C-alpha positions as a printed Julia matrix, in Angstrom:
110×3 Matrix{Float64}:
 149.26   72.09  320.22
 152.33   70.38  321.29
 152.88   67.01  321.34
 155.7    64.52  323.52
 155.36   61.53  321.4
 158.21   61.66  318.82
 156.43   59.34  316.07
 153.62   61.75  315.91
 156.16   64.92  315.71
 157.61   62.95  312.69
 154.33   61.99  310.96
 153.57   65.62  311.32
 156.6    66.81  309.7
 156.52   64.48  306.92
 152.57   65.59  306.42
 153.93   69.19  306.22
 156.49   68.4   303.5
 154.37   66.36  301.56
 151.97   69.47  301.65
 154.78   71.77  300.51
 156.09   69.59  297.71
 152.33   69.06  296.23
 152.02   72.82  296.33
 155.31   73.28  294.7
 154.22   70.88  291.96
 151.17   72.85  291.34
 153.32   76.09  291.12
 155.7    74.24  288.61
 152.65   73.37  286.8
 151.01   76.63  286.35
 154.23   77.89  285.42
 154.87   75.69  282.68
 151.28   76.37  281.35
 151.95   79.98  281.87
 155.25   80.03  279.62
 154.16   78.27  276.69
 150.96   79.88  276.28
 150.84   81.81  273.19
 151.04   85.66  274.26
 149.85   87.46  271.27
 146.96   85.83  270.53
 145.96   85.3   273.98
 145.67   89.02  274.76
 143.69   89.91  271.23
 141.32   87.14  272.77
 140.9    88.9   276.44
 141.1    92.5   274.65
 138.52   91.08  271.79
 135.68   93.72  272.86
 138.24   96.55  272.8
 140.47   95.71  269.61
 138.49   97.54  267.0
 138.44  100.78  269.35
 142.18  100.55  269.95
 143.04  100.09  266.12
 140.77  103.05  265.39
 142.68  104.94  268.24
 146.08  103.74  266.75
 145.28  105.27  263.41
 144.31  108.54  264.89
 147.67  108.61  267.33
 149.6   108.05  263.45
 148.01  110.47  261.89
 148.54  113.41  264.5
 152.13  112.18  264.76
 152.49  112.59  260.84
 150.7   115.97  260.96
 153.2   117.02  263.99
 156.34  116.0   261.76
 155.03  118.13  259.07
 154.63  121.03  261.38
 158.04  120.85  262.79
 160.06  120.53  259.54
 158.49  124.05  259.38
 159.86  125.45  262.6
 163.42  127.0   262.35
 164.09  127.84  265.85
 165.54  125.46  268.45
 163.41  127.86  271.26
 160.04  127.2   269.68
 160.94  123.56  269.79
 162.34  123.36  273.21
 158.66  124.89  274.12
 156.71  122.46  272.33
 158.98  119.93  274.1
 157.76  121.19  277.4
 154.16  121.25  276.39
 154.3   118.01  274.87
 152.71  114.82  276.85
 152.86  111.63  274.6
 156.4   109.96  274.39
 156.18  109.7   270.96
 155.55  113.41  270.35
 158.56  114.28  272.52
 160.54  112.05  270.4
 159.76  113.71  267.09
 160.41  117.24  268.61
 163.81  115.48  270.12
 164.9   114.32  266.95
 163.79  117.93  265.01
 166.11  119.72  267.41
 168.85  117.71  266.81
 168.31  117.91  263.14
 168.42  121.65  263.53
 171.36  121.61  266.02
 173.16  119.76  263.43
 172.35  122.36  260.31
 173.29  124.91  262.39
 177.05  123.33  263.29
 177.42  122.4   259.48
């Protein structure tokens, strides 16, 4: 609605400013509470049910990476390693394969 009364317009504007100020204060309080929340423990608490499962998966992944690194040490061809690199899906696997390729290339240069 429109109003021609200037005093009423001032009251409306001041009410709007007050609401905006209160909203800003609430946002700042929310940010402050999130900023000082301990990250690690809250994550573990939120993920309490899945935590043992994730630990088991992490151990399996570490075992698979260890087996892969042993397998990579036996390979002496850069072409074979490149094929493995293209077929690898996980970041950690690709990282190990790239390291093995660099190692072989360094040995070839020496």
